[in-house]
Kinemage of the C-alpha trace (Angstrom):
@kinemage 1
@onewidth
@group {chain A} dominant
@subgroup {mainchain}
@vectorlist {calphas} color= white
{ca glu a 1} P -51.708 -73.907 -33.484
{ca val a 2} L -53.008 -76.532 -35.905
{ca val a 3} L -52.019 -79.375 -33.550
{ca ala a 4} L -53.518 -77.625 -30.520
{ca glu a 5} L -56.755 -77.010 -32.423
{ca ala a 6} L -56.919 -80.647 -33.533
{ca leu a 7} L -56.412 -81.814 -29.959
{ca gly a 8} L -59.159 -79.483 -28.805
{ca asn a 9} L -61.531 -80.898 -31.405
{ca ala a 10} L -60.617 -84.444 -30.365
{ca arg a 11} L -61.273 -83.599 -26.713
{ca arg a 12} L -64.707 -82.196 -27.491
{ca leu a 13} L -65.614 -85.186 -29.659
{ca val a 14} L -64.549 -87.700 -27.017
{ca arg a 15} L -66.458 -85.911 -24.267
{ca his a 16} L -69.684 -85.291 -26.139
{ca cys a 17} L -69.935 -88.131 -28.650
{ca ala a 18} L -70.157 -91.722 -27.429
{ca glu a 19} L -69.192 -93.082 -30.838
{ca ala a 20} L -66.044 -90.958 -30.953
{ca his a 21} L -65.039 -92.094 -27.485
{ca tyr a 22} L -65.546 -95.711 -28.535
{ca leu a 23} L -63.343 -95.195 -31.616
{ca phe a 24} L -60.594 -93.526 -29.615
{ca val a 25} L -60.642 -96.021 -26.773
{ca his a 26} L -61.602 -99.384 -28.260
{ca met a 27} L -60.877 -99.229 -31.990
{ca his a 28} L -57.685 -97.153 -32.005
{ca gly a 29} L -56.596 -97.243 -28.361
{ca ala a 30} L -52.870 -97.867 -28.877
{ca leu a 31} L -52.632 -95.358 -31.734
{ca ser a 32} L -54.546 -92.728 -29.746
{ca ile a 33} L -52.309 -93.159 -26.704
{ca glu a 34} L -49.107 -92.975 -28.742
{ca met a 35} L -50.337 -89.801 -30.432
{ca leu a 36} L -51.189 -88.229 -27.073
{ca leu a 37} L -47.828 -89.205 -25.591
{ca arg a 38} L -46.007 -87.520 -28.478
{ca cys a 39} L -48.047 -84.376 -27.942
{ca leu a 40} L -47.403 -84.475 -24.187
{ca gly a 41} L -43.689 -84.353 -25.015
{ca asn a 42} L -44.092 -81.282 -27.214
{ca val a 43} L -42.229 -78.139 -26.178
{ca asp a 44} L -45.012 -75.804 -27.354
{ca glu a 45} L -47.072 -74.702 -24.366
{ca gly a 46} L -50.298 -74.513 -26.358
{ca val a 47} L -49.896 -78.051 -27.682
{ca leu a 48} L -48.893 -79.347 -24.260
{ca asp a 49} L -51.895 -77.800 -22.533
{ca ala a 50} L -54.281 -79.095 -25.197
{ca ala a 51} L -52.659 -82.545 -24.980
{ca cys a 52} L -53.234 -82.668 -21.222
{ca gln a 53} L -56.907 -81.833 -21.698
{ca ala a 54} L -57.337 -84.365 -24.506
{ca thr a 55} L -55.587 -87.043 -22.450
{ca ala a 56} L -57.939 -86.406 -19.534
{ca ala a 57} L -60.921 -86.828 -21.871
{ca val a 58} L -59.602 -90.068 -23.373
{ca leu a 59} L -58.505 -91.641 -20.075
{ca gly a 60} L -61.469 -90.522 -17.989
{ca gly a 61} L -63.758 -93.385 -17.073
{ca ser a 62} L -61.837 -96.003 -19.065
{ca arg a 63} L -59.636 -98.256 -16.935
{ca arg a 64} L -58.622 -100.158 -20.053
{ca thr a 65} L -57.216 -97.034 -21.701
{ca gln a 66} L -55.601 -95.937 -18.452
{ca ala a 67} L -53.831 -99.304 -18.211
{ca leu a 68} L -52.623 -98.937 -21.804
{ca phe a 69} L -51.367 -95.432 -21.033
{ca leu a 70} L -49.415 -96.835 -18.083
{ca arg a 71} L -47.916 -99.629 -20.203
{ca lys a 72} L -46.708 -96.984 -22.663
{ca his a 73} L -44.740 -95.286 -19.838
{ca gly a 74} L -47.215 -92.444 -19.505
{ca val a 75} L -46.196 -91.753 -15.898
{ca ala a 76} L -42.676 -90.783 -16.940
{ca val a 77} L -44.057 -88.438 -19.607
{ca leu a 78} L -46.481 -86.821 -17.165
{ca arg a 79} L -43.637 -86.324 -14.703
{ca glu a 80} L -42.061 -83.787 -17.049
{ca cys a 81} L -45.402 -82.040 -17.501
{ca ala a 82} L -45.907 -81.867 -13.735
{ca leu a 83} L -42.611 -79.997 -13.414
{ca asp a 84} L -43.418 -77.490 -16.163
{ca tyr a 85} L -43.308 -73.799 -15.256
{ca asn a 86} L -46.834 -73.268 -16.618
{ca ala a 87} L -49.247 -73.642 -13.696
{ca asp a 88} L -52.165 -74.751 -15.888
{ca ile a 89} L -50.102 -77.598 -17.346
{ca gln a 90} L -48.862 -78.543 -13.891
{ca val a 91} L -52.391 -78.757 -12.516
{ca arg a 92} L -53.742 -80.793 -15.433
{ca ser a 93} L -50.875 -83.285 -15.409
{ca leu a 94} L -51.006 -83.667 -11.630
{ca gln a 95} L -54.725 -84.382 -11.836
{ca leu a 96} L -53.977 -87.111 -14.396
{ca leu a 97} L -51.311 -88.637 -12.144
{ca ala a 98} L -53.708 -88.603 -9.183
{ca met a 99} L -56.388 -90.320 -11.270
{ca leu a 100} L -53.973 -93.056 -12.358
{ca ala a 101} L -52.587 -93.599 -8.843
{ca his a 102} L -56.091 -93.840 -7.440
{ca ala a 103} L -57.430 -96.265 -10.050
{ca his a 104} L -54.315 -98.422 -10.498
{ca pro a 105} L -52.521 -99.274 -7.231
{ca ala a 106} L -49.642 -100.907 -9.137
{ca ser a 107} L -48.788 -97.528 -10.687
{ca arg a 108} L -47.883 -96.193 -7.244
{ca his a 109} L -44.628 -98.143 -7.375
{ca glu a 110} L -43.781 -96.560 -10.721
{ca leu a 111} L -44.472 -93.102 -9.302
{ca arg a 112} L -41.686 -93.802 -6.821
{ca glu a 113} L -39.362 -95.562 -9.257
{ca val a 114} L -39.361 -92.792 -11.873
{ca asp a 115} L -38.865 -90.170 -9.127
{ca val a 116} L -42.281 -88.534 -9.397
{ca leu a 117} L -42.796 -88.919 -5.645
{ca lys a 118} L -39.387 -87.470 -4.824
{ca ala a 119} L -39.881 -84.545 -7.208
{ca leu a 120} L -43.259 -83.688 -5.684
{ca leu a 121} L -41.927 -83.922 -2.124
{ca arg a 122} L -39.232 -81.461 -3.097
{ca ser a 123} L -41.641 -79.150 -4.880
{ca val a 124} L -43.915 -78.672 -1.857
{ca gln a 125} L -40.968 -77.061 -0.069
{ca ser a 126} L -41.165 -74.172 -2.548
{ca phe a 127} L -44.669 -73.229 -1.369
{ca pro a 128} L -45.758 -70.440 -1.216
{ca his a 129} L -42.868 -68.563 -2.893
{ca asp a 130} L -42.546 -70.586 -6.106
{ca met a 131} L -45.724 -72.675 -6.001
{ca pro a 132} L -49.268 -71.260 -6.069
{ca leu a 133} L -51.963 -72.771 -3.871
{ca arg a 134} L -53.829 -74.174 -6.870
{ca val a 135} L -50.767 -76.272 -7.758
{ca leu a 136} L -50.158 -77.352 -4.170
{ca asp a 137} L -53.609 -78.949 -3.893
{ca pro a 138} L -53.210 -81.504 -6.748
{ca thr a 139} L -49.587 -82.069 -5.744
{ca leu a 140} L -50.666 -83.221 -2.298
{ca asp a 141} L -53.427 -85.263 -3.912
{ca val a 142} L -50.864 -87.220 -5.938
{ca ile a 143} L -48.668 -87.766 -2.870
{ca ala a 144} L -51.657 -88.980 -0.855
{ca his a 145} L -52.726 -91.492 -3.506
{ca thr a 146} L -49.143 -92.663 -4.001
{ca val a 147} L -48.642 -93.638 -0.358
{ca thr a 148} L -52.146 -95.031 0.228
{ca glu a 149} L -51.961 -98.737 1.080
{ca asn a 150} L -48.338 -98.808 -0.096
{ca ala a 151} L -45.953 -99.520 2.763
{ca arg a 152} L -42.856 -99.221 0.559
{ca asn a 153} L -43.782 -95.724 -0.544
{ca gln a 154} L -44.578 -94.724 3.035
{ca val a 155} L -41.117 -95.861 4.146
{ca tyr a 156} L -39.590 -94.055 1.181
{ca val a 157} L -41.231 -90.763 2.182
{ca arg a 158} L -39.596 -91.015 5.601
{ca glu a 159} L -36.227 -92.079 4.163
{ca val a 160} L -35.920 -89.019 1.916
{ca gly a 161} L -37.056 -86.604 4.620
{ca gly a 162} L -40.421 -86.059 3.004
{ca leu a 163} L -42.412 -86.488 6.189
{ca ala a 164} L -40.617 -83.587 7.854
{ca ala a 165} L -41.283 -81.427 4.791
{ca leu a 166} L -44.979 -82.295 4.870
{ca val a 167} L -45.249 -81.571 8.593
{ca glu a 168} L -43.582 -78.193 8.074
{ca leu a 169} L -45.949 -77.460 5.196
{ca leu a 170} L -48.961 -78.451 7.288
{ca gly a 171} L -47.846 -76.076 10.012
{ca tyr a 172} L -47.467 -73.212 7.555
{ca val a 173} L -50.849 -73.843 5.915
{ca ala a 174} L -52.580 -74.155 9.290
{ca glu a 175} L -51.128 -70.844 10.427
{ca ala a 176} L -51.770 -69.002 7.161
{ca tyr a 177} L -55.186 -70.339 6.186
{ca cys a 178} L -56.806 -71.849 9.266
{ca ala a 179} L -56.513 -68.965 11.735
{ca pro a 180} L -59.837 -68.194 13.458
{ca thr a 181} L -61.812 -65.187 12.297
{ca pro a 182} L -62.667 -62.892 15.210
{ca val a 183} L -66.386 -62.371 15.680
{ca glu a 184} L -67.429 -58.794 16.385
{ca gly a 185} L -68.592 -58.392 19.951
{ca ser a 186} L -67.463 -61.877 20.977
{ca ala a 187} L -64.947 -60.538 23.515
{ca ala a 188} L -67.544 -58.352 25.217
{ca glu a 189} L -70.093 -61.156 25.223
{ca gly a 190} L -67.540 -63.528 26.710
{ca ala a 191} L -66.704 -61.087 29.476
{ca ala a 192} L -70.374 -60.527 30.246
{ca gly a 193} L -70.968 -64.247 30.422
{ca gly a 194} L -68.016 -64.834 32.713
{ca his a 195} L -65.943 -66.775 30.149
{ca asp a 196} L -62.169 -66.443 29.973
{ca ala a 197} L -60.162 -66.817 26.769
{ca gly a 198} L -58.470 -70.049 27.809
{ca ala a 199} L -57.571 -73.262 26.082
{ca gly a 200} L -61.210 -74.295 25.853
{ca asp a 201} L -62.006 -71.191 23.800
{ca asp a 202} L -59.043 -71.921 21.537
{ca lys a 203} L -60.515 -75.322 20.748
{ca ala a 204} L -63.981 -73.910 20.210
{ca met a 205} L -62.640 -71.263 17.827
{ca gly a 206} L -61.035 -73.935 15.663
{ca arg a 207} L -57.361 -73.165 16.308
{ca pro a 208} L -55.161 -76.069 15.175
{ca his a 209} L -53.703 -78.442 17.742
{ca pro a 210} L -49.900 -78.366 18.079
{ca ile a 211} L -48.267 -80.546 15.441
{ca val a 212} L -46.438 -83.518 16.930
{ca ala a 213} L -43.133 -84.143 15.205
{ca pro a 214} L -42.335 -87.678 13.999
{ca gly a 215} L -40.713 -89.817 16.674
{ca thr a 216} L -42.103 -87.858 19.623
{ca gly a 217} L -45.342 -89.710 20.164
{ca gly a 218} L -47.076 -88.946 16.881
{ca asp a 219} L -48.024 -91.396 14.190
{ca gly a 220} L -45.391 -93.715 12.897
{ca gly a 221} L -46.240 -93.651 9.230
{ca ala a 222} L -47.426 -91.535 6.358
{ca his a 223} L -51.163 -91.385 5.664
């Protein structure tokens, strides 16, 4: 509890006090990162959650500190957090990974090399039974940033069967969350206006187009 409280105080100081942020980032950057990495490896859920929040405050907006975090093997540490059973910790650590992958293209290779990409591709297959929607969203965000402008990672996704898993997930999400909402009286109005419920109405109502499987005329790479 003492460690979690101290991390919470540090997070608030860094976010609301410019001088504190300067001390953490520029005066004691290496020491701050090492302290955070130790806390991110803690088994206590309260400490781990507080460490994720403090790390986000320290890394946010500072490419220099983010680069230092990467040099200290922060991706490998966050990988374990991203696979935690606590959904809050999962979400926070995934958001950190997405931030790093977006800001530092070189880190995308490490995300593949330390098996973060493979682990996330496997985890999406557990949706919706063992993965809530709020965890799925940042998971897909990390995957998207990891393959952006990275041909090797795009090939890797196909090699491990990840593209098929993502297509299957897209189909499930489209069916479960993107179904059109019937409008009261629309059927009667359509009949009165001489409209039939054909393919044109399907498009107008926002029903998803059929998903084209890889190798059958669809796109040839991951986006």
